[in-house]
Residue, then its C-alpha position, 0 to 999 in steps of 0.5 A: v608281108q610287104l615287098v616294095e620294089s624300086g629301080g625301074g625306069l627307061v634304059q637304052p639297049g645294052g645298058s644296065l640297071k639294078l632292081s631292089c626289093a625291100v621286104s618286111a619279112k624275116l628273109s633268113t627264114v624264107y625258102a626262096a625269093g626272086w623276080y618275075r616279069q610280065s609283058p603286055g599280053q604275056e603270062r608272068e614268067l620267072v626271071a630269077a630265083i635264089r635259095t642260097a648264093s650257090d642255088q639259083d635259077y635263071a630264065d634261059s633268056v637272061k643267063g649270063r646277063f642277070a644276077v639275083y642277090r638276097d641279103n638276109a640282114k638287110k632284108t633285100v632282094d636285088l636283080e642286077m641286069n646287064n646288056l639289056k635288050p628291048d625284050a626285057t621290057a616288062v613289069y618286074y615283080c619281086y616275090l617271096q616263097p616262104h616255104w617249099e610248098g605254099n603261096y607266094d608273096w608279091g610286090q606291086g611291080t616296077q616298070l622296066t622299059v628298054n628302048s633307044 
């Protein structure tokens, strides 16, 4: 399974950005997908997870500002981020959770830097 992230970069505080993840798997059969992030010296943390359009999880720090989408037909997982803050600076990793239990598949990561 291949996951290829895109869309990272440098954004000013208060700005918006969308990260995209193209996957080679049949996304419609995947239990869950989403995004983690990791800052230097920190553990990787869940940002957003999506099982269905009505079944999502978000880190408390991004609720109301970030939104995750999965398009099973296009085989993409997107993360829309609004009102970005400097503490969002991290490498963002797309992931797939093929089954309720078992290993995850990971992308290579894309860097987001929020800085004026």
